N, C-alpha and C positions, 0 to 999 in steps of 0.2 A: 552239292548240299542236298540232303534227302528231302523229299516232298512230305506233305502232311500225311498222305496215305502210307508212306513208307515208315512212319512213326508207329503205325498200328502193328499188331501181330502179323506174322507171316501168313496166317490163315486168311481165307477170303473175308472181305469186309461185309458185314451184315447190313443190308440196305432194306429198310422198310419203305415200300412204295405205297403211299396212302392216296386213296382216290375215292370218287363218288361224292357222297355228302348231301346235305339238305340244301340244295341249290338248284336254280333253274338251269345250271350248266352241268348237271349230273352226267348226262350222256357223253358230253364232250370230255369230261374228266376221265370217264371209263376208257374212252378211245385213246386218250393220251397215255394212260397207264398200260394198256395192252401193248402199245407201240414201244414204250420204254422197256417193258419186260421182255419183249421180243428181241430187242437190239442190245441190251446191256451185256457186257462181257461176263459170262457165267464163270469164267476161270478166275476172275478177280473178285466177283461179288456173289454172295449168297442172298438171293432176293426173297424177301418176306412180304408177300402181298397182303395189304390191309385195306379192306373195303369198308366204306361207311354207307349204310343204307339210306334211303330217302327219309327214314324216320330218325336217323342219327345213331343207329346201332353200329358198333365197331365189330368187324368180323374178319377172321382170317379166311378169305374167300377168293376164288378165282374171278377175274374180271368178267368172264362170260356169264357166270352165275349171277353176278351183281347186276349186269345189264338187263338180265331177265327178271330182276327182283326176286330171285330164288334165294332169299337170305337164309333160309333154313339149311342151305348147303354149306354154310360157313360155321366156324367155331367162334363163339363169343370171346372177345378179348377187350382189354382196356390198357391204355398206357400207364405205366407207373409214374407217379408224380415225385418219386423219391430219387434224386440224382445218384444216390448210392446204389440203386438197383435199376440201372437204365435198361428199359426194355418193355416188352408187352406182357401183361399178366393174362394168362389163360383162365377163363372163368369156369367153374364147375357147374354142378346141377343147379338149375334155377337162377343161373347167372349171379349167384351170391358168394359162393365160396371160391377163393383163389386156388386154382389147381397147380399152376407152375408159372415161372418167369422165363421168358425167352429173350435173351439179351440182344440188343441191336446197337450198331455203331453210328448210323446216320439215318435220318428220315428224308425221303424224297417226296415232298408234297406235290401232288398233281390235282389238287382239289380246287378247281376253278370256281370263283364266285364266293358267295356268303358262307361263313363258318369255316372257310378253308384258305381263302386268298386274302382275307380282310384282317388278319392278325390273330384271329381266335385260335387256330391250330398252332400258329407260331408261338403264341403265349403258352400254350400247353407244353410245347417242346422246350421252351425256356424253363418252365417250372421243373420239367423232368431232367434238365441238364443234357438234352440230346442235341447234337449237331443236326442241322437241317438245311436243305437246299433252298436258296432264295433269300428274299428280304426278311428283315426282322419284324417285330410287332409294329413299330412306328412306320417303317417304309411300306409294309403291307396295308396298314390301315389308310394311310394317306393315298397310296396308289389305287386303292379300291373305291374310295369315296371321291367321285368326280368333282364335287364342289370343293372339298379340301385340296384336291389335286390341282384344280385351276387356281385356287388361292395361292398355293405354293409356286406354281408356274409364274403367276403374275408378280409375286414378290421377288422372284429371281430374274425378272425382266425378260421372260420368254414370250414370244408372240403367240397370242391366243385369240380365238374368235369371241365375240360378245356372248355373254351367258347370264342367266338368272337362276339362282338357287331357290327352290320352293319346297316347302314341306307339304305332306299330304293333308295335315291339319289346316294349313293356310288355304289350300285349294278348296277343301270341303266347307270351311267357314266363310270364305269370301272369294268365290271364283271370279267375280267381277274385278276386284282389285288386282288379282293375279293376272288376269287377262290384260288389263291396262298396263301393268308393269312389263309384261312380255312384249306388248306392242311398242312401247316407248323404248325399252332398253335393248330389245333383240330384233323385233320386226318379223315379217313373214316373207318367204318361207322360213321355217325353223324346224329343229328336231327336239322332240321330247323324249327323255330317257329316265329310267331309274338311276339314281346316283350311285347305287352300290351293286350293280351287276355288270357283267361283261358279255362277250359273245353276241352283242346287239340284241339281247333279250329284252322284250318290252319296249322297244324303240319304235317311234312313229315319226313320219315326216308330216308337218302341218303347213298347209298352203295359205289358209285364211283363218281368221279368228273363230269362224264357225266350226272349224275342224278341231279346235283346241280341246274342248271338253272330252271328246272321245279319246284323244291321245293321252290326256292327263289321267283319265280313268284307267287306261291300259297300263301306263307306267306305275300308277299308284297301287295297282294290284301286286306289284313285285317289291315295293318298299315304301318307306315313309319319307324318304328324301328324294326329290326329283330335280332334274336340271333341264333347262331349256336353252338351246344354243342356236345361234344364227346359222342358217344353211349357206354354204358357199359353193359356187360352181368350181370344183377343184378336182385334181388328180389326188389319189391317196397313196402316199409313200410310207414305208415302214423300215425301221432300222433296229437291229438287235444290239443289246449291250450285255457284256459279260465281264464279270470281275467283282472285286471288293473295293479296296482303297484306290486302286489304279485301274479302273475298268477300260475295256476296249470296245469300239463300235464296229459293227459289221459293215459289209457293203450295203447299199440302199436298194430296196426292192419296191415294186409298184404292184398294187392290187387293182385289177380291172374287172369289176363285177358286170355281169350282163343283166342286172336288175337295176332298178332306179337308184338304189344305194346298197352299200355293203351290209346287208342285214343277216339274220341268222341263217336263212335259207341259202343266201349266196355264200356264206362262210362254210357251211357244213353239208349242204344237200344239192347245191347247184354245180354240176360238173363243168359247166361252161365258164365259171369264174377263172380268170387268168391271173397268173403271178409272173411278173417279168423281173428276173433277178440276174444281173443287176439292172436297175431301172434305167430307162433311156432318158436321162436328164443331163444337163450340162455339168461338168466337173465341179463348178463353183456351187451349184445347188446341192450336189451330193456331199461335198465337204461341209456345207452349212448344216445339212441334215444330221450328219454324224456329230458335229460339234454340239448342236442343240440337243441331240439324244443324250449325250454325256451330261450336259447341264441339267436336263430333266431328271436323269438318274440321280444326280447329286441333290437336286432341289427337293426330291421326295424321300431322301434317305434310303434309297433302294440299295440292294446288295445281291450279289450272285448273278441274277439274270433279270432281264426285262426286255420287252419289245415296246418301242416308242413309235407311235403313229402320227403322221403328219398330213396336212393338206397343203397343196400348192395351187394357187389360183390359175385356172386355165387361161385367163385373159391378161391378168396383171402380174402373174408370177410371184405373188406374195406368199410367203411360207408361214404356216401356222403349226404350232405343236398341238395335236389333238388330245392324246392321252398316253399314259404309260400302263402297261400290263405286267404285273410282277410275276404272274404264273401264266405265261402265254400258252396257247395251244401247243401240244408237244408230240403230235404224231409225226411220223417220218415225212409226211407231206405238208405239215404245218409250216407257216411262214418262218417262224423263229429258227427252227433247225435248218431250213433251207437257206436262210440268210447266212448262217455260219458255215454251211457246207460250201457255199459260193465264196466264202472268205477263207477256205482252206482247212476247215475243221469238220470232220465227218460226224455223223449222228452219234456213233458209239464214242468217239473222242469227246464230243460235247457232253455226254453223260458223265464220262470220266472227270472232265474238268469241273463240272458243277458239283460233283461229290467232293472233289478235292477242295474247292472253294468253301464248301460247307464246313469241312473239318478245319480248314485254316481259320475261318471266321470264328468258329467256336473256341479254338485254341487262343486266339487273340482276346476274346471276351474273358477267358479264364485268367487273364492277366489283371483284370479289374479287381481292386480291393473291395471286399464286402464287409469289412469291419474297420471302424475308425480307431479302435483301441490298439 
Protein backbone atom coordinates (compact mmCIF):
# COMPACT_ATOMS: atom_id res chain seq x y z
CA UNK A 1 0.00 0.00 0.00
CA UNK A 2 1.53 3.39 -0.93
CA UNK A 3 2.52 5.76 1.84
CA UNK A 4 1.22 9.29 2.21
CA UNK A 5 4.42 10.64 0.70
CA UNK A 6 4.00 8.44 -2.37
CA UNK A 7 0.61 10.02 -3.03
CA UNK A 8 2.41 13.30 -3.77
CA UNK A 9 3.97 14.09 -7.11
CA UNK A 10 7.18 12.31 -8.00
CA UNK A 11 9.12 15.56 -7.61
CA UNK A 12 10.75 16.37 -4.30
CA UNK A 13 8.44 17.23 -1.43
CA UNK A 14 8.67 20.93 -0.57
CA UNK A 15 9.26 21.25 3.18
CA UNK A 16 9.14 24.64 4.87
CA UNK A 17 11.33 24.46 7.96
CA UNK A 18 10.06 27.22 10.25
CA UNK A 19 12.22 28.35 13.17
CA UNK A 20 13.22 31.23 15.43
CA UNK A 21 10.34 33.34 16.70
CA UNK A 22 9.36 35.66 19.51
CA UNK A 23 10.32 33.31 22.31
CA UNK A 24 12.87 32.85 25.06
CA UNK A 25 13.83 29.68 23.19
CA UNK A 26 14.79 31.48 19.99
CA UNK A 27 18.40 30.26 19.96
CA UNK A 28 17.40 26.66 20.71
CA UNK A 29 14.96 26.77 17.80
CA UNK A 30 17.64 27.98 15.40
CA UNK A 31 19.98 25.18 16.50
CA UNK A 32 17.25 22.59 15.90
CA UNK A 33 16.54 23.97 12.43
CA UNK A 34 20.18 24.01 11.41
CA UNK A 35 20.49 20.37 12.42
CA UNK A 36 17.36 19.27 10.53
CA UNK A 37 18.48 21.12 7.41
CA UNK A 38 21.87 19.41 7.62
CA UNK A 39 20.47 15.89 7.93
CA UNK A 40 17.30 15.95 5.83
CA UNK A 41 17.46 13.87 2.65
CA UNK A 42 17.83 16.45 -0.12
CA UNK A 43 17.07 13.80 -2.73
CA UNK A 44 13.54 13.51 -1.34
CA UNK A 45 12.90 17.03 -0.07
CA UNK A 46 13.27 20.57 -1.30
CA UNK A 47 13.95 22.57 1.87
CA UNK A 48 12.53 26.06 2.17
CA UNK A 49 13.98 27.72 5.29
CA UNK A 50 11.67 30.25 6.93
CA UNK A 51 13.00 32.19 9.87
CA UNK A 52 10.94 34.27 12.25
CA UNK A 53 12.89 37.15 13.76
CA UNK A 54 12.74 38.16 17.41
CA UNK A 55 10.26 40.85 16.45
CA UNK A 56 8.02 38.45 14.52
CA UNK A 57 9.07 39.17 10.93
CA UNK A 58 8.80 36.16 8.59
CA UNK A 59 11.84 35.84 6.36
CA UNK A 60 13.26 33.44 3.85
CA UNK A 61 16.62 33.40 5.57
CA UNK A 62 19.50 31.10 6.41
CA UNK A 63 19.66 29.97 10.09
CA UNK A 64 23.16 31.41 10.53
CA UNK A 65 21.93 34.87 9.53
CA UNK A 66 18.92 34.57 11.82
CA UNK A 67 21.09 33.56 14.78
CA UNK A 68 23.09 36.73 14.31
CA UNK A 69 19.87 38.77 14.02
CA UNK A 70 20.89 39.79 10.50
CA UNK A 71 17.28 39.92 9.42
CA UNK A 72 18.13 42.20 6.51
CA UNK A 73 19.75 39.17 4.87
CA UNK A 74 16.34 37.58 4.34
CA UNK A 75 13.51 38.17 1.89
CA UNK A 76 10.18 39.09 3.56
CA UNK A 77 7.52 36.40 3.20
CA UNK A 78 4.17 35.55 4.71
CA UNK A 79 2.06 32.38 4.62
CA UNK A 80 -1.03 32.40 2.46
CA UNK A 81 -4.18 31.85 4.52
CA UNK A 82 -6.03 30.63 1.42
CA UNK A 83 -6.04 26.80 1.22
CA UNK A 84 -6.45 27.09 -2.55
CA UNK A 85 -3.01 28.72 -2.74
CA UNK A 86 -0.94 26.80 -0.22
CA UNK A 87 2.45 28.32 0.20
CA UNK A 88 4.50 31.37 1.05
CA UNK A 89 3.84 34.78 -0.42
CA UNK A 90 6.97 36.71 -1.26
CA UNK A 91 6.50 40.38 -0.46
CA UNK A 92 7.58 43.17 -2.73
CA UNK A 93 8.86 46.67 -1.98
CA UNK A 94 7.82 48.02 1.38
CA UNK A 95 6.49 44.61 2.37
CA UNK A 96 3.13 45.65 0.92
CA UNK A 97 2.79 44.22 -2.54
CA UNK A 98 2.70 40.46 -3.07
CA UNK A 99 5.44 39.54 -5.53
CA UNK A 100 4.87 35.79 -5.98
CA UNK A 101 3.66 32.58 -4.35
CA UNK A 102 6.04 29.72 -3.58
CA UNK A 103 4.06 26.54 -3.02
CA UNK A 104 4.91 24.17 -0.17
CA UNK A 105 3.72 20.67 0.68
CA UNK A 106 4.35 20.46 4.42
CA UNK A 107 5.53 22.68 7.28
CA UNK A 108 8.12 21.43 9.77
CA UNK A 109 7.79 23.74 12.81
CA UNK A 110 10.86 23.91 15.02
CA UNK A 111 9.64 26.98 16.87
CA UNK A 112 10.10 26.06 20.51
CA UNK A 113 8.12 28.09 23.01
CA UNK A 114 5.52 30.84 22.70
CA UNK A 115 3.97 31.74 19.33
CA UNK A 116 5.27 28.51 17.81
CA UNK A 117 4.77 25.54 20.12
CA UNK A 118 1.60 26.78 21.81
CA UNK A 119 -0.90 26.41 18.97
CA UNK A 120 -0.45 29.83 17.34
CA UNK A 121 1.60 28.63 14.38
CA UNK A 122 -0.44 25.43 14.20
CA UNK A 123 -3.64 27.49 13.89
CA UNK A 124 -2.12 29.46 11.06
CA UNK A 125 -1.26 26.21 9.25
CA UNK A 126 -4.83 25.00 9.77
CA UNK A 127 -6.23 28.17 8.21
CA UNK A 128 -3.84 27.81 5.31
CA UNK A 129 -4.74 24.17 4.76
CA UNK A 130 -1.10 23.13 5.19
CA UNK A 131 0.05 19.78 6.60
CA UNK A 132 2.46 20.31 9.47
CA UNK A 133 4.64 18.19 11.71
CA UNK A 134 3.53 17.64 15.29
CA UNK A 135 0.48 18.27 17.43
CA UNK A 136 -2.57 20.24 16.41
CA UNK A 137 -3.87 23.45 17.96
CA UNK A 138 -5.40 21.72 20.98
CA UNK A 139 -2.52 19.37 21.74
CA UNK A 140 0.01 22.15 21.29
CA UNK A 141 -1.85 24.55 23.58
CA UNK A 142 -2.41 22.00 26.34
CA UNK A 143 1.15 20.70 26.08
CA UNK A 144 2.58 24.20 26.29
CA UNK A 145 0.61 25.40 29.32
CA UNK A 146 1.94 23.48 32.31
CA UNK A 147 -1.17 24.21 34.39
CA UNK A 148 -3.57 22.85 31.77
CA UNK A 149 -1.15 20.00 31.13
CA UNK A 150 -1.15 18.98 34.80
CA UNK A 151 -4.94 19.27 34.85
CA UNK A 152 -5.16 16.87 31.90
CA UNK A 153 -2.66 14.49 33.50
CA UNK A 154 -4.62 14.49 36.74
CA UNK A 155 -7.92 13.86 34.95
CA UNK A 156 -6.32 10.89 33.17
CA UNK A 157 -5.14 9.42 36.48
CA UNK A 158 -1.43 9.99 35.82
CA UNK A 159 0.89 10.36 38.82
CA UNK A 160 2.09 13.96 39.24
CA UNK A 161 3.76 15.99 41.98
CA UNK A 162 1.78 18.57 43.96
CA UNK A 163 1.50 21.95 42.26
CA UNK A 164 -0.22 25.34 42.46
CA UNK A 165 -1.17 27.45 39.46
CA UNK A 166 -0.72 31.19 39.96
CA UNK A 167 -1.32 34.23 37.77
CA UNK A 168 1.04 37.19 37.72
CA UNK A 169 -1.91 39.38 38.72
CA UNK A 170 -2.61 37.17 41.77
CA UNK A 171 0.99 37.42 42.90
CA UNK A 172 1.24 41.17 42.39
CA UNK A 173 -2.08 41.91 44.11
CA UNK A 174 -1.70 39.60 47.13
CA UNK A 175 1.73 37.93 47.45
CA UNK A 176 0.97 36.94 51.02
CA UNK A 177 -2.01 34.81 50.02
CA UNK A 178 -0.01 33.15 47.24
CA UNK A 179 2.87 32.42 49.61
CA UNK A 180 0.52 30.80 52.13
CA UNK A 181 -1.09 28.70 49.40
CA UNK A 182 2.31 27.52 48.20
CA UNK A 183 3.42 26.63 51.72
CA UNK A 184 0.25 24.63 52.46
CA UNK A 185 -0.28 22.89 49.11
CA UNK A 186 3.28 22.44 47.87
CA UNK A 187 5.78 23.14 50.61
CA UNK A 188 9.50 23.83 50.39
CA UNK A 189 11.74 23.21 48.57
CA UNK A 190 9.82 23.81 45.35
CA UNK A 191 10.30 25.00 41.79
CA UNK A 192 8.77 28.14 40.31
CA UNK A 193 8.32 28.22 36.54
CA UNK A 194 6.56 30.22 33.83
CA UNK A 195 3.60 28.07 32.78
CA UNK A 196 4.10 28.69 29.08
CA UNK A 197 7.81 28.23 28.43
CA UNK A 198 10.09 25.26 27.96
CA UNK A 199 13.86 24.68 28.00
CA UNK A 200 13.84 25.55 31.73
CA UNK A 201 13.69 29.25 30.90
CA UNK A 202 12.81 31.39 33.93
CA UNK A 203 12.86 28.48 36.37
CA UNK A 204 14.11 28.78 39.96
CA UNK A 205 14.51 26.42 42.88
CA UNK A 206 13.06 27.87 46.08
CA UNK A 207 14.26 26.52 49.42
CA UNK A 208 12.40 28.76 51.86
CA UNK A 209 9.47 31.16 51.77
CA UNK A 210 11.96 34.04 51.86
CA UNK A 211 13.28 33.00 48.44
CA UNK A 212 9.84 32.92 46.84
CA UNK A 213 9.45 36.62 45.85
CA UNK A 214 12.61 36.67 43.74
CA UNK A 215 11.69 33.41 42.02
CA UNK A 216 8.15 34.63 41.30
CA UNK A 217 9.48 37.88 39.86
CA UNK A 218 11.88 35.93 37.63
CA UNK A 219 9.15 33.65 36.28
CA UNK A 220 6.62 36.49 35.96
CA UNK A 221 9.01 38.28 33.65
CA UNK A 222 8.37 35.58 31.05
CA UNK A 223 4.60 35.14 31.33
CA UNK A 224 1.34 35.89 33.11
CA UNK A 225 0.70 32.29 34.21
CA UNK A 226 3.06 30.65 36.69
CA UNK A 227 3.28 27.22 38.26
CA UNK A 228 4.85 26.18 41.56
CA UNK A 229 5.71 22.50 41.98
CA UNK A 230 7.01 20.45 44.89
CA UNK A 231 10.68 19.54 44.50
CA UNK A 232 11.41 15.83 44.65
CA UNK A 233 14.76 14.10 45.13
CA UNK A 234 14.61 12.12 41.93
CA UNK A 235 16.31 10.84 38.84
CA UNK A 236 15.08 12.36 35.57
CA UNK A 237 13.89 9.95 32.88
CA UNK A 238 12.68 10.77 29.37
CA UNK A 239 10.75 8.88 26.73
CA UNK A 240 9.96 9.73 23.12
CA UNK A 241 6.56 9.19 21.52
CA UNK A 242 6.06 8.99 17.76
CA UNK A 243 2.85 8.55 15.81
CA UNK A 244 -0.74 9.67 15.38
CA UNK A 245 -3.63 7.35 16.21
CA UNK A 246 -1.40 4.45 17.22
CA UNK A 247 1.78 6.03 18.61
CA UNK A 248 4.87 4.13 19.73
CA UNK A 249 7.16 4.81 22.68
CA UNK A 250 10.94 4.80 22.46
CA UNK A 251 13.46 3.31 24.84
CA UNK A 252 13.82 5.21 28.10
CA UNK A 253 16.73 7.57 28.71
CA UNK A 254 18.12 9.30 31.77
CA UNK A 255 19.45 12.84 32.04
CA UNK A 256 22.24 13.32 34.59
CA UNK A 257 23.01 17.04 34.99
CA UNK A 258 26.09 18.07 36.91
CA UNK A 259 24.32 21.15 38.17
CA UNK A 260 21.78 21.29 40.97
CA UNK A 261 18.93 20.71 38.52
CA UNK A 262 18.40 20.39 34.78
CA UNK A 263 18.23 24.09 33.96
CA UNK A 264 18.88 25.99 30.71
CA UNK A 265 22.64 25.99 31.25
CA UNK A 266 22.68 22.23 31.84
CA UNK A 267 20.55 21.59 28.75
CA UNK A 268 22.39 23.71 26.22
CA UNK A 269 25.71 25.01 27.53
CA UNK A 270 27.11 22.54 30.05
CA UNK A 271 29.06 19.86 28.22
CA UNK A 272 29.27 17.77 31.40
CA UNK A 273 25.54 16.92 31.34
CA UNK A 274 25.21 13.17 30.70
CA UNK A 275 22.55 11.25 28.80
CA UNK A 276 22.31 7.55 29.49
CA UNK A 277 20.35 5.79 26.76
CA UNK A 278 18.91 3.34 27.53
CA UNK A 279 18.52 4.30 31.18
CA UNK A 280 19.86 1.98 33.85
CA UNK A 281 16.49 1.19 35.42
CA UNK A 282 14.68 -2.10 36.11
CA UNK A 283 12.65 -3.41 33.14
CA UNK A 284 9.43 -2.90 35.10
CA UNK A 285 10.20 0.81 35.55
CA UNK A 286 11.09 1.20 31.86
CA UNK A 287 7.85 -0.50 30.82
CA UNK A 288 5.82 1.71 33.14
CA UNK A 289 7.53 4.85 31.79
CA UNK A 290 6.67 3.87 28.21
CA UNK A 291 3.08 3.10 29.17
CA UNK A 292 2.67 6.41 31.01
CA UNK A 293 4.30 8.30 28.12
CA UNK A 294 1.65 6.98 25.73
CA UNK A 295 -1.10 7.83 28.20
CA UNK A 296 0.27 11.38 28.60
CA UNK A 297 0.38 11.73 24.81
CA UNK A 298 -3.27 10.70 24.60
CA UNK A 299 -4.37 12.81 27.58
CA UNK A 300 -3.08 16.00 25.97
CA UNK A 301 -4.36 15.22 22.44
CA UNK A 302 -0.79 15.21 21.14
CA UNK A 303 0.13 14.00 17.65
CA UNK A 304 3.21 13.32 15.58
CA UNK A 305 5.91 13.65 18.18
CA UNK A 306 6.50 14.45 21.83
CA UNK A 307 9.03 13.89 24.55
CA UNK A 308 7.57 13.00 27.94
CA UNK A 309 9.69 13.69 31.03
CA UNK A 310 9.51 11.79 34.33
CA UNK A 311 10.82 11.79 37.87
CA UNK A 312 11.56 8.59 39.76
CA UNK A 313 12.24 9.02 43.49
CA UNK A 314 15.77 8.12 44.48
CA UNK A 315 14.71 6.58 47.78
CA UNK A 316 11.14 5.41 47.30
CA UNK A 317 11.13 4.62 43.57
CA UNK A 318 7.85 6.49 43.05
CA UNK A 319 7.32 7.49 39.43
CA UNK A 320 5.84 10.86 38.43
CA UNK A 321 4.97 12.29 35.02
CA UNK A 322 6.61 15.70 34.88
CA UNK A 323 5.68 17.21 31.52
CA UNK A 324 5.21 16.68 27.80
CA UNK A 325 7.07 18.63 25.12
CA UNK A 326 5.31 18.69 21.75
CA UNK A 327 8.27 20.26 19.89
CA UNK A 328 11.28 18.82 21.72
CA UNK A 329 14.83 19.91 21.05
CA UNK A 330 15.77 18.54 17.65
CA UNK A 331 19.50 18.79 17.11
CA UNK A 332 21.25 15.51 16.33
CA UNK A 333 22.49 15.53 19.93
CA UNK A 334 19.12 16.33 21.51
CA UNK A 335 17.48 13.69 23.67
CA UNK A 336 14.44 13.03 21.47
CA UNK A 337 16.35 12.01 18.29
CA UNK A 338 18.84 10.04 20.38
CA UNK A 339 16.04 8.10 22.06
CA UNK A 340 14.74 7.08 18.66
CA UNK A 341 18.20 6.30 17.33
CA UNK A 342 18.61 3.89 20.27
CA UNK A 343 15.20 2.47 19.31
CA UNK A 344 16.38 1.71 15.76
CA UNK A 345 15.36 4.88 13.89
CA UNK A 346 18.16 7.10 12.58
CA UNK A 347 17.97 10.89 12.66
CA UNK A 348 17.24 11.15 8.92
CA UNK A 349 14.67 8.35 9.13
CA UNK A 350 12.99 10.15 12.02
CA UNK A 351 12.66 13.28 9.88
CA UNK A 352 11.13 11.15 7.10
CA UNK A 353 8.66 9.56 9.48
CA UNK A 354 7.55 12.88 10.97
CA UNK A 355 6.90 14.38 7.54
CA UNK A 356 4.93 11.30 6.56
CA UNK A 357 2.87 11.50 9.77
CA UNK A 358 2.11 15.17 9.06
CA UNK A 359 0.79 14.36 5.61
CA UNK A 360 -1.18 11.35 6.90
CA UNK A 361 -2.79 13.42 9.62
CA UNK A 362 -3.73 16.16 7.17
CA UNK A 363 -5.27 13.61 4.81
CA UNK A 364 -7.32 12.21 7.68
CA UNK A 365 -8.53 15.70 8.64
CA UNK A 366 -9.64 16.26 5.05
CA UNK A 367 -12.20 13.48 5.60
CA UNK A 368 -14.07 15.72 8.08
CA UNK A 369 -17.30 17.23 6.82
CA UNK A 370 -17.28 21.04 6.74
CA UNK A 371 -20.89 21.50 5.65
CA UNK A 372 -24.08 20.17 7.23
CA UNK A 373 -26.12 20.69 4.07
